[in-house]
N, C-alpha and C positions, 0 to 999 in steps of 0.2 A: 427417628429416634421418637419416644411419645413423650411429652411435660407429663410429670407428674404432681402432688400435694402430700406430703408427711405428714402426720402428727405423729409424735412420741413423744416419751416424757425425755424430761429435762436432763435427766443422769446419760442418757441415750444419746440424746445430741452432742454433750459434751464430748461424750467417748468418740465419735465420730468425727467432730470438730477440732478434738486435738489429736486424733490420729492423723486426720489431713492432714493438718497442717506439719507434723510432724516429718510427715512420706512427703511434704512443699506440694501437696495438689489440693485438688479442690473436693468438697463436701463431696459434691454430685459424681466425679471422681471415681472418690471413696469408697462412694456408696455401692458404685457399679461394680466395684470389685468386688465388693460385698459378695453383695451378690453371685456375681460369677463364681465365687469359691466355694457358696454354699454350695449353689450347682453343681459343677463340677463332683464334691462332695457324696451327692445325692447318685448323681451318676456314677459312682468309684464303688455303690454299694448293689449296682444293677445285676443281675444275674446275664451271664452270655446272651442268653437270648431275648433277653432285654432290650442291651447294648447292639445287638447284632440281629437283626429280627430276620434276616433273609439265611442263617444260617439252618440247612431241612429242606430249601427250598429247591434245591435240586440234591436230583437222584440220580446216583452213581452206583461204582461198585463198595468190596468191601468195607475202603476206611472211610467211605463217602459223609459230610459235614453234618451229617443226621446221626452221625452213628454216636449211641451212650459215652462210650471213654471221649470225646472231645473235648466237656468242660475239665476235664482231671487234667489232659494232655496239657492246654489253654491256661492252666491256674499252677502245672510243674516250672512250664517254659517261663510264664512270668514271676514265679518265685510269691506267688498272696496266697 
């Protein structure tokens, strides 16, 4: 873990402090969760190729992973 120092507006600090207290968490733990949630939401919006760069690396037959229809198939399977 890396120790950091963060400057923020008073209102931001109070928001995080109150939120952390309401969750019975330390300020630092709550900040880590906020960053993790932000990172997860950004990953959610990545294309399949960005999420899984290995797609298309292996060549095979007709329904290979490099098939243009793989994105549509996976999106339909997961309801996104």
